[in-house]
C-alpha positions in Angstrom: 28.5 143.0 52.4 26.5 141.2 49.8 24.6 137.5 50.6 27.5 135.6 48.7 30.4 137.5 50.5 28.4 136.5 53.8 28.2 133.0 52.9 31.8 132.7 52.0 32.7 134.1 55.5 30.7 131.9 57.1 32.1 128.8 55.5 35.4 130.0 56.4 34.5 130.3 60.2 33.2 126.5 60.0 36.3 125.4 58.8 38.4 127.4 61.2 36.2 126.1 64.1 36.6 122.4 63.0 40.5 122.7 63.5 41.6 119.5 65.5 43.3 120.1 68.9 46.2 118.2 69.8 46.0 115.0 72.2 48.3 113.2 74.1 48.6 109.2 73.8 50.5 107.3 76.4 51.0 103.5 76.2 53.4 101.1 78.3 55.7 98.4 76.8 53.9 94.9 76.2 57.4 93.1 76.3 60.9 94.3 76.8 64.1 92.0 76.9 67.6 91.9 75.8 69.7 89.9 73.1 73.1 88.7 73.6 75.7 89.1 70.5 75.4 85.2 70.3 71.7 85.7 69.5 70.3 84.4 72.4 67.2 85.8 74.4 64.7 83.9 76.3 61.1 84.8 75.8 60.0 85.2 79.5 63.2 87.1 80.5 62.3 90.9 80.6 65.5 92.4 81.7 66.8 94.9 79.5 70.6 95.3 80.2 72.0 97.2 77.7 76.1 97.3 77.3 78.8 94.8 78.3 79.1 92.1 81.1 82.1 89.9 81.0 82.4 88.4 77.3 79.1 89.2 76.3 77.4 92.2 75.0 73.5 93.1 75.3 71.3 95.1 73.2 67.8 95.6 74.5 64.2 96.1 72.7 61.1 97.9 73.8 57.7 96.6 72.1 54.6 98.8 72.2 51.2 98.3 70.7 49.7 101.7 69.0 46.3 100.5 67.9 44.7 102.8 70.2 46.5 105.9 68.1 45.2 104.8 64.9 43.5 107.7 62.9 46.1 110.1 64.6 48.9 112.0 63.2 51.6 111.9 65.6 53.7 115.4 65.8 56.2 114.2 68.6 57.1 111.2 70.7 59.2 110.5 73.4 60.3 107.1 75.3 60.6 107.3 79.1 62.4 104.4 81.1 61.1 104.0 84.7 63.7 104.1 87.6 64.8 101.6 90.2 65.0 99.2 87.2 68.4 97.4 87.9 71.5 99.3 88.4 74.3 101.4 86.6 77.9 99.8 86.1 80.5 102.1 84.6 83.9 102.9 85.3 83.6 105.9 83.6 80.4 107.1 85.3 79.0 108.3 82.0 77.6 106.4 79.2 75.8 107.1 76.0 72.8 105.3 74.9 71.5 105.2 71.6 68.1 104.2 70.4 67.5 102.7 66.9 64.8 101.3 64.5 64.0 97.5 64.4 63.3 95.9 60.9 63.1 92.5 62.4 59.7 91.5 63.0 57.9 92.0 66.5 57.0 88.5 66.5 60.6 87.1 65.9 62.0 89.6 68.4 59.6 88.8 71.4 59.5 85.1 70.7 63.3 84.9 70.8 63.9 83.7 67.4 65.5 86.5 65.6 69.0 85.4 66.7 72.2 87.3 66.0 70.5 89.3 62.9 68.0 90.5 65.7 70.8 91.5 68.0 72.4 93.5 65.3 69.4 95.1 64.3 68.5 96.2 67.9 71.9 98.5 67.7 71.6 99.6 63.8 69.7 101.6 61.1 68.1 105.0 61.7 68.6 106.8 64.9 65.9 107.3 67.1 67.7 109.4 69.7 70.6 109.4 72.2 70.8 109.9 76.0 73.9 110.5 78.2 73.4 108.8 81.3 75.7 110.0 84.3 75.8 108.6 87.7 77.9 106.9 90.2 78.6 103.2 89.2 76.6 100.8 91.3 73.7 103.1 91.9 70.1 102.5 91.1 68.8 103.4 87.5 67.1 106.4 87.4 64.0 107.4 85.5 64.8 109.5 82.3 63.4 110.2 78.9 64.4 110.5 75.4 62.7 112.7 72.7 62.5 110.7 69.5 63.7 112.0 66.0 61.8 112.7 63.0 62.7 109.3 61.6 60.8 107.7 64.6 57.7 109.9 63.9 58.0 109.1 60.0 58.0 105.5 61.2 55.2 105.8 63.6 52.9 107.5 61.3 53.5 105.0 58.8 52.8 102.4 60.8 49.5 103.8 61.9 48.4 103.9 58.4 48.9 100.1 57.8 47.3 97.0 59.8 50.2 96.0 62.1 50.6 98.4 64.9 53.7 96.9 66.7 56.4 99.4 67.3 59.6 98.3 68.5 62.6 100.3 69.8 66.1 98.9 70.1 68.8 99.9 72.2 72.6 99.9 72.2 75.3 101.3 74.4 77.2 103.5 72.0 80.3 104.0 74.5 81.4 100.4 75.3 84.9 100.1 76.2 85.3 97.7 78.7 84.1 94.2 80.1 81.7 96.2 82.9 79.7 99.0 81.2 76.0 98.8 81.4 72.7 100.1 81.8 69.8 98.3 83.8 72.1 95.9 85.2 70.0 93.3 87.1 66.7 94.9 85.7 63.5 93.0 85.3 60.4 95.1 85.0 57.7 94.7 82.6 56.4 97.2 81.5 60.0 98.9 81.8 59.1 102.1 79.5 56.2 104.2 78.5 55.9 105.7 75.1 54.1 109.1 74.9 52.8 110.8 71.6 51.5 114.0 70.8 48.9 113.4 68.3 46.2 115.3 66.0 43.3 113.7 64.7 42.0 114.3 61.2 40.0 117.6 60.8 36.1 116.2 60.1 34.1 117.8 57.8 31.3 119.7 59.5 27.7 118.1 58.9 26.3 121.1 57.2 29.3 121.9 55.3 28.4 119.8 51.9 25.1 121.7 51.8 27.0 125.0 52.5 29.1 124.5 49.8 26.3 123.4 47.7 24.5 126.7 48.2 27.7 128.7 47.6 27.9 127.0 44.2 24.1 128.1 43.5 25.2 131.6 44.6 27.9 131.8 42.3 25.8 130.6 39.3 23.0 133.0 40.0 25.5 136.0 40.4 26.9 135.1 36.9 23.6 134.9 35.3 22.4 138.3 36.9 25.5 139.8 35.6 24.8 138.5 31.9 21.3 139.7 32.0 22.1 143.4 33.0 
């Protein structure tokens, strides 16, 4: 093998060795709460009731700050809801939870100023995932996780390339049909959930790579001159 080919092989090995390994990043909600269908949300209320209670319906939000994941590329994500946070109420014993993107600003949602538009936003738009929850009515909520959709991954990666790292997920009960169907009835945990991201950092260039590439260029020029001289 000639010197030029040996150098090319060395460069390939260096690049291959620089491949980044996957990492896991987990963060808890810095705020969570519900919005009622009349637009009410108390900023200090961390209940996440999602569904119907009497004449009111409720949708909830889960707010995360992803600043610690800046510079990463997210390849998968899941939200995990903590157990023993309120109870499950359902005459059916099975309900379907929908998760959605949130276009309303985090400050407006968290501060309780989003109103009825904020309530609507928490249960509409791009789907971030669904989960079928089944349990006897009146029992404590169990912990469960939902893998987020490709739409969520796209939004997370877009957010990480900007300057505002607040990421919100809205929740809405998709199977409401009575006046008493809800998840997390009587809840109050803060944090109420965690977000786990599988990430891949950018591949760094090895310190000696620019010098090696310059050397390869010199080898190529020398080889061409040698062939012309011959």
